[in-house]
C-alpha positions as CSV (number, residue, x, y, z in Angstrom):
1,M,0.0,0.0,0.0
2,D,1.4,3.4,-1.0
3,L,0.9,5.7,2.0
4,N,1.4,8.8,0.0
5,L,4.0,10.2,2.4
6,A,7.1,10.6,0.1
7,N,8.9,14.0,0.5
8,K,6.9,15.0,3.6
9,T,8.9,16.3,6.5
10,A,8.5,15.0,10.1
11,V,9.7,16.2,13.4
12,I,10.1,13.4,16.0
13,T,11.0,14.2,19.6
14,G,12.7,11.6,21.8
15,A,13.9,10.1,18.6
16,S,17.3,8.7,19.4
17,Q,16.0,5.3,20.7
18,G,12.9,3.3,21.4
19,I,9.5,4.2,19.9
20,G,10.8,7.5,18.6
21,L,13.6,6.0,16.6
22,A,11.4,3.3,15.3
23,V,8.9,5.9,14.1
24,A,11.6,7.9,12.4
25,S,12.9,4.9,10.6
26,S,9.4,3.7,9.5
27,L,8.6,7.2,8.2
28,A,11.9,7.4,6.4
29,R,11.2,4.0,4.8
30,E,8.1,5.7,3.2
31,G,10.3,8.5,1.8
32,V,9.7,11.1,4.6
33,H,12.5,13.5,5.5
34,V,13.0,13.3,9.3
35,V,14.2,15.6,12.1
36,L,15.4,13.6,15.1
37,C,15.2,15.6,18.3
38,A,16.8,14.2,21.5
39,R,18.7,15.5,24.5
40,N,21.6,13.2,23.5
41,G,22.9,14.9,20.4
42,E,25.6,12.3,19.6
43,R,23.1,9.5,19.7
44,A,20.6,11.4,17.6
45,A,23.3,12.3,15.0
46,A,24.4,8.7,14.7
47,A,20.7,7.6,14.2
48,A,20.1,10.3,11.6
49,S,23.2,9.3,9.7
50,A,22.2,5.6,9.7
51,I,18.6,6.5,8.5
52,A,19.9,8.8,5.7
53,A,22.2,6.1,4.5
54,E,19.6,3.3,4.6
55,F,16.6,5.1,3.1
56,G,18.1,8.0,1.0
57,V,16.1,10.7,2.8
58,Q,17.3,13.8,4.5
59,A,17.7,13.2,8.2
60,L,18.6,16.1,10.5
61,A,19.6,15.6,14.2
62,I,18.9,18.4,16.7
63,A,20.0,18.2,20.3
64,A,17.3,19.8,22.4
65,D,15.6,19.3,25.8
66,V,11.9,19.9,25.1
67,T,11.3,20.8,28.8
68,I,13.2,24.0,28.1
69,A,11.2,26.6,26.1
70,A,14.3,28.1,24.5
71,D,15.3,24.7,23.2
72,V,11.9,24.3,21.6
73,D,12.1,27.7,20.0
74,R,15.6,26.8,18.6
75,L,14.3,23.5,17.3
76,V,11.4,25.3,15.5
77,R,13.9,27.8,13.9
78,Q,16.2,25.1,12.7
79,V,13.3,23.1,11.1
80,E,12.2,26.4,9.4
81,E,15.7,27.1,8.1
82,H,16.4,23.6,6.9
83,F,13.0,22.5,5.6
84,G,10.7,25.5,5.6
85,G,8.6,23.9,8.2
86,A,7.2,20.4,8.9
87,D,4.2,18.4,7.7
88,I,4.2,16.0,10.6
89,L,4.9,16.3,14.3
90,I,5.4,13.3,16.5
91,D,5.4,14.3,20.2
92,N,7.1,11.3,21.6
93,A,9.6,12.5,24.3
94,G,8.7,11.2,27.7
95,A,9.8,9.2,30.7
96,G,8.3,7.1,33.4
97,S,8.1,8.3,37.0
98,E,8.2,6.6,40.4
99,E,6.9,8.4,43.5
100,T,4.0,8.8,45.9
101,I,1.7,11.8,45.8
102,M,2.4,12.5,49.4
103,E,6.2,12.6,49.0
104,A,6.7,14.0,45.5
105,S,7.9,17.6,45.4
106,D,6.5,20.5,43.4
107,E,9.6,20.4,41.3
108,R,9.1,16.8,40.3
109,W,5.5,17.5,39.3
110,Q,6.6,20.5,37.3
111,H,9.3,18.6,35.4
112,Y,6.9,16.0,34.1
113,W,4.3,18.7,33.3
114,E,6.9,20.4,31.1
115,L,8.0,17.1,29.5
116,H,4.6,15.6,28.8
117,V,2.3,18.6,28.3
118,M,4.1,22.0,27.8
119,A,6.5,20.5,25.3
120,A,3.5,19.5,23.2
121,V,1.9,22.9,23.6
122,R,5.0,24.8,22.6
123,L,5.8,22.5,19.7
124,A,2.3,23.0,18.3
125,R,2.5,26.7,18.7
126,G,5.8,26.7,16.9
127,L,5.2,24.3,14.0
128,V,1.5,24.7,13.2
129,P,1.9,28.1,11.4
130,A,4.1,26.4,8.8
131,M,1.7,23.5,8.5
132,R,-1.0,26.0,7.7
133,R,1.2,27.5,5.0
134,R,1.9,24.0,3.6
135,G,-1.8,23.2,3.3
136,G,-2.2,21.0,6.4
137,G,-0.4,18.4,8.5
138,V,-0.6,15.7,11.1
139,I,0.3,15.8,14.9
140,L,0.5,12.6,16.9
141,H,1.0,12.5,20.7
142,N,2.5,9.5,22.3
143,A,0.7,9.2,25.7
144,S,0.2,5.9,27.5
145,I,-2.4,3.3,28.6
146,C,-1.7,4.8,32.0
147,A,-3.6,7.9,31.0
148,R,-6.7,5.8,31.4
149,Q,-5.6,2.8,33.5
150,P,-3.1,4.1,36.0
151,L,-0.3,2.2,37.6
152,P,0.1,2.8,41.3
153,H,3.8,3.5,41.4
154,E,3.8,6.5,39.0
155,P,1.0,8.9,39.7
156,I,2.7,11.9,38.1
157,Y,3.2,10.0,34.9
158,N,-0.4,8.9,35.0
159,V,-1.7,12.4,35.5
160,T,0.5,14.2,33.0
161,K,-0.2,11.6,30.3
162,A,-3.9,12.0,30.9
163,A,-3.5,15.7,30.4
164,L,-1.7,15.1,27.1
165,V,-4.7,13.0,25.9
166,M,-7.1,15.9,26.7
167,F,-4.7,18.4,25.1
168,S,-4.7,16.3,22.0
169,K,-8.5,16.3,21.8
170,C,-8.7,20.1,22.3
171,L,-5.9,20.8,19.7
172,A,-7.7,18.5,17.2
173,N,-10.9,20.5,17.6
174,E,-9.0,23.8,17.1
175,L,-7.0,22.8,14.1
176,V,-9.5,20.6,12.1
177,G,-10.5,23.5,9.9
178,D,-6.8,24.0,8.9
179,N,-6.6,20.4,7.5
180,I,-4.4,19.5,10.4
181,R,-5.3,16.1,12.0
182,V,-4.4,15.5,15.6
183,N,-4.6,12.1,17.3
184,C,-3.2,10.4,20.4
185,I,-1.7,7.0,20.8
186,N,-1.8,5.1,24.1
187,P,0.7,2.2,24.0
188,G,0.8,-0.5,26.6
189,L,3.9,-2.7,27.1
190,V,6.6,-1.9,24.5
191,L,10.0,-3.5,24.6
192,T,12.2,-0.4,24.8
193,E,15.4,0.6,26.7
194,G,13.1,2.1,29.3
195,W,12.0,-1.4,30.3
196,I,15.2,-3.4,29.6
197,E,17.8,-1.2,31.3
198,P,16.1,-1.0,34.8
199,V,15.0,-4.6,34.7
200,K,18.6,-5.7,34.1
201,E,19.6,-3.8,37.2
202,W,16.8,-5.3,39.3
203,T,17.6,-8.9,38.3
204,A,21.3,-8.7,38.5
205,G,22.6,-11.3,40.9
206,T,19.3,-13.1,41.1
207,D,18.1,-16.4,39.7
208,T,15.8,-14.6,37.3
209,T,17.0,-13.2,34.0
210,W,15.7,-9.9,32.7
211,Q,14.0,-11.7,29.9
212,Q,12.2,-14.0,32.3
213,Y,11.1,-11.0,34.4
214,L,9.7,-9.2,31.4
215,D,8.0,-12.3,30.2
216,G,6.2,-12.5,33.6
217,V,5.2,-8.8,33.3
218,A,3.7,-9.5,29.9
219,K,1.8,-12.5,31.0
220,Q,0.5,-10.6,34.0
221,Y,-0.8,-7.5,32.2
222,A,-1.2,-8.2,28.5
223,P,-3.7,-10.9,27.3
224,I,-1.6,-11.3,24.1
225,G,1.2,-12.5,26.4
226,R,4.1,-10.4,25.2
227,F,5.5,-7.0,24.8
228,A,5.1,-5.1,21.5
229,T,8.1,-4.3,19.5
230,P,8.8,-0.6,18.9
231,E,8.4,-1.3,15.2
232,E,4.9,-2.6,15.6
233,V,3.9,0.6,17.4
234,A,5.7,2.7,14.8
235,D,3.8,1.1,11.9
236,F,0.5,2.4,13.5
237,F,2.0,5.9,13.9
238,V,3.0,5.9,10.2
239,F,-0.5,4.8,9.1
240,L,-2.1,7.7,11.1
241,C,0.4,10.1,9.4
242,S,-0.8,9.0,6.0
243,P,-3.7,10.5,4.0
244,R,-5.0,6.9,4.1
245,A,-6.1,7.8,7.6
246,G,-7.6,11.1,6.4
247,Y,-10.9,10.7,8.4
248,C,-9.0,10.0,11.7
249,T,-8.8,13.0,14.0
250,G,-9.5,13.9,17.6
251,S,-9.2,10.3,18.7
252,T,-7.1,8.2,21.1
253,Y,-6.0,4.8,19.9
254,Y,-4.7,1.9,22.2
255,I,-1.9,-0.4,21.2
256,D,-1.8,-2.6,24.3
257,G,-2.3,-6.2,23.4
258,G,-5.7,-6.3,25.1
259,W,-4.4,-4.8,28.5
260,L,-7.0,-2.1,28.8
261,A,-9.8,-3.3,31.1
262,G,-13.2,-2.7,29.5
263,T,-14.0,-0.8,26.3
264,V,-12.9,2.6,25.2
């Protein structure tokens, strides 16, 4: 199926690894020029170089921390200077949290608010004007199943991801007349470094391998019995970026292997 995405330009945050990198690679496979934004500039540059070599598209790496307003402004300027704007924005940057409500500081709450909500607000304000000039665009927000079905150990993550889902809906309503489609994706268990690295630490020196631990997590939570690969999630992102999904806007989609209890 031709997804009609060739020669579009996409900005992907949190793009040096995990879901973000998989989305960047899958878009590039469709002929999309990609901007990889990440705090780790060296890792983003290496990923961009590999993508450009494999798929023959332009791939630009920008080191930026999206919790910092000035970094977002610089990112927008560089996208304007290099590509004249973007057709697609993937708000993917994010991180899990671990705390209790009673003990978490204001500063911790504020950090995740900046990361999961204000980054999306600022990137929309910065990149939407060019999307309007270009005749339309697509914005996708990577939230989490925890936005609807919270885990007890990360209340700040749960709350800020839920806010991102609502922001996505409000933005979709505001931009639908500009031919800009906005949707949100709520993944469940995805086998990324964010799971593998801490689990390797937790299981070090025990009788359980990290693979066995994660297999137990998958069997506990996901009826499908396994984690998703980042590439499986990325393929759905890419479809929603395509004109083939032209009637899809203002919605939230779950990629969770059946984990969500009840119906949406």
